[in-house]
Structures are given as structure tokens and as C-alpha cells.
N, C-alpha and C positions, 0 to 999 in steps of 0.2 A: 502494499499499501505505498501511494505516496500522501505527504501531508503537506500543507502550509497554513503559515499562520500571517494573518492580517491584520492592519488595525484598524480599530471599530470605525465607522463613520457613519453617515446619515444613508450611503447608497448600499452599507452590507449590515445596515440595522437589523432588517426582516430575515436575515439569517438565522436570528436569535429563535429558539423555539418558541409559537404562539405562546404557550401561558406566561413565558417570562418576557416577551416582546411586551406584555402587557399589563405586565405587572410593576408598580410604581410605590413598591414599600418602603425602598431606597430613597426613591428619589423625590418626595412629599412629605410633606411632616402630617400627622394622623387627620388632621382636618381636613387638611386638603385631599388626602388620598379620600377620604371619605366622599369628599365632594366630585371627586374625578370619576368615582365606579358609579354613584349617583345617577350623572348626566352619560356615563360610558364614553369617557372622552379619556380613558387612562392611556391609550397608545399615542396619542398626540401630545399626552403630557409628557410621555416616557421620550419622544421625537422630540422635543422642545428644550426637556433637558442635558439630552445627548447635544443636540446643535450648541447649549448655551455653554456648555462645559466646552467643547471641544472650540469655540470662539473664543473664550477666557483665559482656558488652560492648556487646552493642546488634547492629544489622544488621551481617550476613559475606557479603553477596552481591548481587546484582542480578539479575535475569532478563527480556530482552525479546522482545516478542511481537511477531509482524508478524503484523495480519490475526489474533489471536484464536491464533495457534498460536507455541507456543515456538522462538524462533530462535538464542538465545545464554544465557550467563549468565558471570559472572564470579563470583570467590568472594575475599576476605581477611580478615585476623584480625592481632590483637597475635601476633608472631612467638613470644610465649610459648605462646599456645593453638595452635602449629605444630610437633609434635616435630618432622617428619621435617626442617624448617628448619637444625637441628642439626648434621645428618648432610650436608650441601652443603658440597662441597670451598670454597666462595667464600662461607661462613656463619664469624660472624654476623649476621644481620641489627643494625642499628645499633638501639637503645634508641631514639630516638626518635620509628622508623617501623612504619608499617602493613605489613605483607608482604601482597602481591598473589599468592596462591600459582597460580592458574588463571585461563585465562580462554579459551570456546570458542566457536565460531559455527558453527551447522549447513552442510552445504555447500550444500544448496539456496536459501540465503541469503546467500550468501559474494554481495560485489559490491556491497552496500548501505549500506555504511559501520558496520556495527554493531559491530567491532572497539572504532573510535576513539567512538563511540556510548558501548559501555559503558565503556572509560577515560572517561570524561567524566563518568562517573555515579559511579563510584568516587571522582573529582577531586571533584565537586560534593559530595557525603556528607561526606568525610572534611577535606575543607575548612570545610563546617560544623560539624561535631565538634570543632575545635583540633588534628588531625592536623598536624606540620610536614611530615612526607614520609609518600612511598610506597615501598617497596622492592621487588625481585623480581629471582627465577632465573629469567634468560632463557636459550634453548638457540641458541648460536652457529652450530651447525652441524647444522640441521634433517638429515632424511634423506628416508627413503619412506616413513615408516612415523607414524599421527600418536602423539602423545604430551602429557603433562601441562603440560610447560613450554612458553611462549608464547617466538615467535621474537625473538630479540634485536634484529635487523635493525626489527620492528614495534614493539616499544617504544622504540626510538630515534627510531623515525618520529613518535610522539605524544607526543615530551617528556621519555624518559627515558635519563639519561647513566649511563655506565660508572664504576663509581667500585671494582670488583674485578673487574681482569679473568682471564678462565678461556679456554683453547680450546674448552672446553665449554659451562660454565654460568657465565658472568659473572654479579654482581651488578651490577643497576642501580638506581638510584635518580633520584625527581624529587621537587622541593625545591616543597613548596604556597604558598610563597608565591608565585610563579611563575602560579600558576594560571589566573588572570583571561586575563593575556595567551594560555597556551594554550587555554583555552575558545574566546577570540574566533578564533583560528588554525583550530581545529577548526570552530567553528560555520561559519566561512566553507567550508572543508574540504566538510563535509557539507551546505550548501548546493548546492554544483556538482556535486555525487558523483563529486568524483575522489578515484581510487585503487579497488583492490580488496580487500577487507578479509578474507582467508580465515584461519579460523582454524581446524583440522580438529576432529572428535571427537576427545576423548582415548580410549583404550585402557586398560584397569586393566592398568599394566605389572604384571610378576611382583614378587612383594614382596618387598622386599630389594634391586631392583635401580632406577637413577635413570633413569627415563623421557629416551632422551638423542637424538626425534627428533621432529620436528611435521610431516612433510609436505612433501616437495621442490616440491609442486603450490602448495600454498601460497607454502611460502618464496619461490619465485620468483612469484608474484604481489606479493606483499608489495615485492619488491627492483623489481617494476617498476613501482609505484604511483609 
């Protein structure tokens, strides 16, 4: 299989899974998210958010394709551009960090190392842009249904460290000064195709609720890798 990672833009925004394309959990505050859901305008709001971040800050995501088919994506932005981050119990995000909001890999492409590949793409992009660190709200206790948060064990496996513990949603951080060593480790793992990286599709969680589960099958696979 051949793969290609591209920057997320308005041109390829529709490559996101439909449920993810219309999910604005991170992009809007709880109140505005409810209004968007009531008016059926979540897709427009997501497009407007991506457009604004692109204009004011630059690239805010990556999409990976396998043999020309969208296989997964990751999104990230300055915490000031992510209203829902302020409502997380382990916030706020550090002022010197960019927030990785979500990462998803299609189930049919699990086991290809795409989760690590996407994480590596984020590190490469932000290191080049002079960012000091990446932070992310992880999911400590994945359940049986997919959600917006990335499993905390997966994040730790690719170099993130817990800086704000929580029984459900710890905040983790990666210092980019050590990114080169991490990059070498990831490349070695990819070459050997070690580990099964399965991050399930997110569902549009009810607005106002923190998505608390990211799939037990995915979690088990990550722990076994």
C-alpha cells in the first residue's frame, strides 16, 4: 500500500469521515455548539473554524491517504482557538503549547501504523514552526463507544507525558526539543510495522457532554502493542 500525508485545507476537509466533518465539539463553546446543532449548521461552523485558523495561524491538521483513499486525520491548533479546551477539567492548556484536539484512523486501516505516522507529522510540522510543546487531553478509560479523545495509553506510547492527572481526562504533553529522538524511534517502529494502532471514528457526541470513551477494541489493541 502507498500512503500520502497532506495538510488539512478547505479543499480536503470533506475527506474527514461524515460524523467528524460535522462534529464541532472542540471548535465551539458549549452554548454555541448547541445553537449550531439546533440550526443544523455544524458543517458550516466547522468549515468557518478551519478557514479562520488557516488564515490567522496556518495549517491545523493532516490527512493521510492509503492508495488514494482517506484513511485517517489529526487536528491541532493554538488553545486560544479551541473554546471547548477551557471547559475540560484538566485545563487550561499551557501558553507555550499547541493543542492536539483529535486523531482518528479508519477501522479498515488499523494495524498500518497510521496513528504513529500522524503523530509524527504533527511533530514535524510544529517543530519546523518553532512550537515548544504539544499538549492533548487524553481518554484514560476508553469504553465501548468511539469518542473524540485519543486514548491516553496510545499518547504515552508515542512520547507524551502526563502533566495533569485525572481519572478520565488527563492532560499530556510532549516537549518538542526531544522530537528528533522520538522521530527516530517512530521510524524504526514503522519500518518493522510493530504495534496495532487503531483509533476509531469519532461520533458526534451530544453537545455539552465530554466524549468519554474511545472504543474498547482500540484500547485493547493499543495496550497489546
